[in-house]
NUROTI-440334 format. One record per residue (C-alpha): residue in one letter; x, y, z. Coordinates in steps of 0.02 Angstrom, whole numbers, plus 50000, padded with zeros to 5 digits. Example, Ala and Ser with C-alpha at 12.3 -4.5 7.8 and 13.67 -1.06 7.14 Angstrom:
A506154977550390 S506844994750357 
END
This chain:
M566015936158680 H565065950058756 S566055964458698 I566135955758507 L564465956458503 S564115972558561 I565405981158441 L564695973458302 Q562855977858355 E563405996258402 H564105999058236 A562625990358151 K561436004758236 T562696017258163 A562586009057991 E560886010557980 Q560566025858042 A561826033957924 G561126022857782 E559306032757802 A560166049057801 A561166045157640 G559546037457560 G558746054357495 A560376060957422 A560546043757325 R558826045057270 A559016061357202 L560766056957111 A559806042157029 S558736054356918 A560386061156845 N561316043056818 W562116043656979 G563366057656927 F564056045856800 E564266051456612 Q564596042156453 K566536045056478 D566456033756638 I565706019656526 Y567116021356385 L568306020856566 L567416002756617 M567585997356440 A569436000756459 I569595989856606 P569425973356517 L570005980756345 L571855984656429 P572435967256449 L571575962556293 A572625975456204 G573925968556294 Y573795951356249 I573735955656052 I575445964556062 Q576295950156178 L575565937056054 F576415943955907 F577895955255975 G578095950156143 R579985938756116 K580655954956047 L579955966656176 P581145970756331 R581015956656460 Q579845946156334 G578395961456368 D578035957056540 W578105975456607 M576845981356469 L575675967956533 I575935972656721 S575695991456686 L574025987756590 M573235977356734 F573825991256855 A573146005056745 G571555994256740 F571445992556932 G571806011456945 I570196015556843 A569226001256925 I569596012257105 Y569146027757012 E567616021656981 F567306013457136 A567416028757220 K566026036957132 C565026022257168 L565336023757350 G564926041857310 A563166037257242 W563006028057415 S561346018357385 P560915999157383 E560016004857228 F561446010457126 K561506005656942 I562076012056784 E561716003656614 S562666009456454 R560776007056354 T560116020956451 M561406033656417 G561226027556230 L562726017056230 S562355997656155 W563215989356019 N562015978555907 F562985963955830 L561645953655726 G560445968555654 S558965980255704 S557395975255577 P555775972355676 G555475954755733 S557155946655704 P558265941855834 S559595954455914 L561155951355998 V561415969856083 A563095971956188 G562975982956322 V564085987156504 L562995983656687 Y563905994056819 D563055992356985 N563765988657184 L564085971057148 S565125973856984 A565905990457050 A566745976757220 M567205962757063 L568225975356964 V569185981157111 V569525964157157 V569735954457009 T570985968756923 L571835970657105 V572235949457118 S572625949556944 S573795963256923 L574795956557090 V574845941057006 H575565947656855 L576975956556967 F577205938957058 S577245930156882 A578815941556845 G579945933256977 Y579025914456984 M579125910956789 K580715918756758 G581855909756641 D580155898856576 S580385893656392 R578645900256345 Y578765915556460 H577975927356339 L576515915056289 F576215913356465 F575925932356505 A574875932856356 N573605921256408 I573475925756580 S573135943456504 L571765935456409 F571285926356559 S570995943356659 F570105950556501 A568775935856491 M568415938656681 L568325957956677 G567065957056527 L566195945156600 V566005956356752 I565275971356655 S564145961656541 D562285967156544 N561655953056476 L561825933656474 I562375930656305 F563995941856319 F564175933456495 F564165915056426 I565245922856292 F566615926756394 W566305911956510 E566755900456359 L568305911256342 M568865909656509 G568575890356489 L569915889356338 C571065902756443 S571025890256588 Y571425874356469 L573055884756378 L573565889356561 I573305871256655 G574235865056517 H575595877356506 F576985863256558 Y576375855056398 Y577905842756386 K577095834256566 D575785822956526 S574955826056676 A574765842956648 R574105838356468 K572775826756566 A572445839156684 S571995854256570 L571025841056463 K569985835756627 A569575852656673 F568905858656508 M567845843756473 T567165843356654 T566685861956643 R565765858356481 I564535847656552 G563995862656685 D564325874356519 V562915862956405 C561695863956563 L561975883356582 L561525884756394 I559985874856420 G559395885456549 L559755901556439 C558705895156305 I557225892156427 L557465908556474 Y557255915656304 Q555915906256262 H554775913456418 F555415930456429 G556185935256251 T557585943656329 L559285939556423 Q559735956156490 F559895954356672 T558665970056708 E557325965756592 L557435945756662 Y557275953056830 E555765965256775 K554875950556685 V555085937056826 K554285947856940 I552845952656841 A552665933656794 V552545928156982 Q551375944557018 N550275939256892 S550065922356943 P548285919657038 T549385911257198 H550955919957165 E551765901257117 W553345899257035 P552995890656863 E553885874256867 W554895879556702 L555655891556792 T556215879856924 A557065870656785 A557815884356712 G558625891456876 I559425873856919 L560135871556753 V560955890256761 F561645884256941 L562275869356862 G563315880756747 S564095887956909 V564165868756986 G565695864756838 K566325883656832 S566525885157031 A566965864557058 Q565565861057175 F564955843157195 P564965832657087 L565995841456972 H567175846557084 V568565833057011 W569435845356905 L570015858957013 P571235849857123 D572075841056970 A572245859356890 M573515861657012 E574795855256892 G574795872956810 P575835886456873 T575655892357035 P575035910256962 V573815901656871 S573215892757029 A572955909357104 M572175917156977 I570795902956957 H570665900657141 A570545919557171 A570055930657025 T569315922456871 M568565903456866 V567925898257007 A567415916057062 A566295916256896 G565395902756944 V564805912257128 Y564725927457030 L563365919056911 V562385913057063 G562335928557136 R561785938356956 A560495925156926 F559655925357110 P558095934857083 I557775921956938 L557825906757060 T556195900357143 P556215894857305 D556335876457273 A557875880057166 R558585890357311 I558525874757415 V559395865557279 V560785879357270 S560835878557478 I561095859457483 V562335857057356 G563295871557416 S563375865157581 F563675848457571 T565195853357460 G565895864257587 I566035849257715 F566415836057585 A567855845357526 A568515849657686 T568675832957742 I569865827557583 G570815843657627 I571395833157798 C572155819957726 A573115829657568 N574975832357588 D575215841957419 I575175860457486 K574505866357327 K573165853157340 V572665856957528 L572135874457467 A571315868357303 Y570085858457421 S570015871857523 T569395883557391 I568065870057335 S567555870257522 Q567485889357534 L566405891257379 G565235878857429 F564915891957597 M564765906057467 I563395896257343 A562575888657514 S562355907557576 I561735913657400 G560435898957432 V559895902657588 G559575921457554 G561085929057594 V561635934857442 G562625949657503 A563705939457638 G563955926257508 L564635937957396 F565485946957526 H566295931757563 M566915927957393 I567895945657403 T568645941257564 H569205925857499 A569805931657352 C571075940457448 F571775927357575 K571685914557440 A572755923357314 C573935925957472 L573795908657526 F574315901957335 L575535913857288 G576445909757472 S576325892157420 G577075896557266 S578435905157348 V578805890457454 I578905879157313 H580065890157225 A581185888257391 V581275870257421 H580725865257250 T579465851457302 Q577445851857346 D577515837557476 M577245844857640 R578315830657717 E579805836257642 M579505854257716 G579735859557909 G580395874157979 L580345887057858 R579845900157944 R581595904057990 K582115903857804 L580575913157721 P579835925957860 I578905936757744 T578075920457674 Y577565914157841 L576915929957925 T575725932957755 M575225916057732 L574915914557924 A573785929157910 S572745920157777 T572695905857876 L571905913558025 A570725923557894 I570055907957817 A569935899557972 G568705913058050 V569785919558180 P569125936258248 L569785954558172 F570465944658022 A569345946957837 G568655929757847 F567755929958021 Y566435943957960 S566145936157800 K566115916657866 D564935924258019 A563725932957895 I563535916057793 L563155906457957 A561915919758022 H560935918457852 A560945900257864 L560365899858051 A559085912358010 R558395904557864 A558215885957970 M557485896958121 N555895905358015 E555585890357900 G555805877758034 I555945864257891 W557155849557933 Y557965852457764 Y558475869957809 Y559645865057953 L560655853757831 P561645871157781 I561975872957972 A562485856758013 F563785855457856 L564355873057862 A564865872958058 T565685855458035 A566755863557887 S567085878457976 C568045867358111 I568855856757985 T569355871457891 A570195878358036 F571145861658075 Y571755857857902 M572305874257874 F573585876158021 R574185859057984 L574715866757836 V575515878957924 H576345867258044 M576785855357927 T577635868257817 F578345880957944 H578605874358102 G579435860658198 E581215855258122 P581595851457940 R581255835357873 D582285838057715 R583965847157769 E584645848257589 K582985856257529 F583015867257701 D584825873957679 H584555877557506 A582815888657547 H582935906657535 E581595921057553 S580675927857363 G581385943857276 P580365960057291 A579245954057130 M578455939857222 A578705947057406 I577775963257376 P576135954657325 L576195942757474 I576335957657580 V574835967257501 L573755952557514 G574285948557676 S573675964857727 L572035962557653 A571845946057733 V571795956757883 V570865971157859 C569765969157692 G568385963857800 Y568515976157948 P567875993357850 F566285984557785 A565825975257973 H566305991058088 G565726005157977 I567386011457938 P567646021557838 A565726024057835 P564406011657879 L564325999557723 F564015984357831 S562445982857959 E562155965658046 A563195956357933 R562665962057763 P563895972957673 W563145986657606 F563795988857432 L563625970157380 A561915968357462 I560875966657328 W559005958057294 E558375949657471 D559665959157583 H559165977657553 V557875977457415 P556895959257470 F556205951757301 E554775945257403 T554255961157470 L553985966957288 L552715955357269 G551905960157421 G550715950357533 H551305934957594 F553005936057552 A553315954457629 E552695946057791 H553795931657766 H555225941557732 E555055952957869 H554895939758013 Y556765932757933 E557325948257948 H556865950858129 I557695933758177 L559135937458084 H559335952458198 E558685946258348 S559555928658373 A560285922358228 H561805934858200 S562285930058389 N562245913058404 A563135913058225 V564645921558305 I564675909058453 L564505893758314 S566015902258212 L567085906158362 C566845888558437 A567055881258266 A568785889358234 G569425885458408 L568895868458406 G569795866058224 I571235877358277 S571585868358453 L571595851158377 S572695855458252 F574075861958371 A573785845458481 F574095834258316 Y575355845058238 Y576195858758350 F576365851258535 R576125832958469 W575095826858602 F574175814458486 S574835805258343 A574055808058173 E574875791858118 K574135781058229 C572325789658209 A572595785658033 N573125768758063 A571415766458187 I570335769258062 R571335765357908 P569645761157785 V569095778257820 Y570735785957805 N571155776857650 T569295782857565 V569605800657608 L571345801657549 N570915793157390 K569565807857377 Y568105795957400 Y568765786357238 F567765799857147 D568965798556992 E569195778756998 F567065780656983 Y567055792556858 G568405782656758 K567455765056762 T565655773956737 F565505789156653 I567535790256554 A567395768856519 G565535770556460 T565835785856359 L567435775356289 V566285759456264 F564935770756173 S566235779656056 K567055761756023 V565265754255981 S564905770755898 S566205766655785 L565955749955751 F564135754455711 D564765768555594 K566075757455510 Y565135743055494 V563215749155471 I563215766855422 D564845763455314 G564095747655252 I562575754655187 V563515768255098 N564625756155028 F563145744454979 V562245757754891 G564055764454824 G564175746754744 L562615746354657 M562655763654588 K564235760154520 K563485744254436 S562135753854368 S563215766354298 D564285753954211 A562775745654146 S562185762254084 A563795765554031 S563955751053927 F562025753753851 D562545770253805 R564125764053713 T563295749753614 V561475755953581 V561475775353597 D563275777653530 G562795764053393 F561465772853337 V562195788153328 N563725782053254 F562715771553126 A561495787353088 G563335796253046 F564055781852951 G562375781652836 T562555800352809 Q564365799752774 A563965785752643 I562615795252550 A563555810852548 S565055800952474 I563825794552337 S563085809352297 R564915817352294 M565085806952149 L563855815052061 Q564215831752093 T565515833751959 G565045851251903 R565095847151712 I563475854651627 Q563505840851470 Q563405828051619 Y561975835651715 V561195838851541 A561285819051500 F560655815951665 S559095826351640 V558645818551459 F559035802451535 A557815805951678 L556535813451550 V556685796551419 V556465784051608 V554805795451638 A554115795751481 A554335776351455 L553585774051631 L552025784951554 I552075775951381 L552055758751461 R550575763051590 
END
């Protein structure tokens, strides 16, 4: 134990010294956009546009292309990964936590509404900083490997070309979200991912369970999306912008201008609403119910959702929005995240579907990330998101390899598969060690960093509710180690429980094995460089440099000055002096206890899991049925919605339609009366006038003979009559 702590502290000092030496050079590069040019912006834009171009081509011509176009989309994704690596290398060359490139400052932006004074604008731009640089590498790497894995796993599928088209669109949406410099386009890509998840979860549309799961995922995440949209409206109303850098600056000014440096209540509300968008997307309690059912989709889709796209987007949003989260909002974030961590972990203990075990594991680990950001460990939470992407993608693809071999997802029908699937076994074992937090594996460093920040916050604040994340996360760490090794034991160890399935099992081909080997290797090493200063001091005292934004290296509180700066200095002192050491001990104890219990129950079989379950049968059944949340939602919100819909339908039918029909009938009778009056009176008068005119004209026509003698006779007769009248008068 002492040696581990000594190694961490020694490399932390090295990291700090090298970081100070690099600071001057970094500030010098800042005046020249850190060495970036407009071509780099176009290259960054090409990363999401490559899978988009592939999607369009695949959608229209995929069936006619060789191998139904899979090679094209795989190549485009790996090309995007190459660009991401190239730009990430330049980001590392800048070597500063203040690194940031904006296309707007380089004369590249696109206005989609107009530029007249006073009119609303919708301007698209690229934001490339340490966080987006790391995310681009992770997303393109995982997406590329999932594309490659899918070529073997989905072979023979009737909608093979559409699957590749949709999964490429999925990648485009996430990559576009990562480089967006404002929340409007962030939200557009956010919603596009929701559509892609609906299409991919329901890929096996002929299965009723898949159709329901896709609809459940789509509708559940919409709840969070509505909250997010309302939060964005509040921010725009008060700040007049949704561009990230402008928002951060205006929030800082708003707090600085406050006489007591108080955070506005409306900003707390906006921050919580934005966070609720992440609750839906990242399947946090109580909107967690969609993610386990999403396992009805193909396994490569599960890997994408859990490692590179949907759920990662929610954590990414909380990280981006951290500077606008008030202290009260951060408390909500930390408690929700930490509670989700332990809540989902308990369900994972009882699950027997291999993919659903991993699904609840994802929900739990996302809770770790969210809680870390809530307690101020933004860098630690986002660092865990990156390590988690590697080992969770490996675990899901490994589960796909197992399912591909034995054609079942029920672990009770497996066993002894390490002899038939050695590559799958070794890579999944490495990833399991990583997620359990075993030293020298990736998850140990990031999980230790989260616990350190949570402990430092609790020790600094001295308030009881700051100790909740510690209690929840430490317990969740122990449970995670237990159920993940339970998965390994039930799947790969012991004797086969279904001999027929075991006899037909075989290792996957190269298209599926290569991604497993790459991701399994990353599960071992991807945390090490950032924790031990290799190849350079990017990580110091449980804080990754290239992810250390906002409070970790540029503390937002210190920018406000006064009490905030002193408060943060005390927090940093606690983190360095005692919290990190205690967190290492706590993390190792939790992992050791969980692993030991799993071996005792499922490997050595010193204890019977069945007897333990029977001893606490009511509790076991409650956890096995996921605390009856689906049933509760079904009988309350869903049933209530259906009743409301039925009442609305009846109201519409008998009240709204009744009023409309009554008014329509009244208008019909009125129009009939008007038509009758028109026919009898108006038309009668017109017809009478026409008939009279016609009669007079007929009489007049008799007098118009054209004979002059007759006209003279009429004239003489008229004169005689006139003369007679005059004489008689």
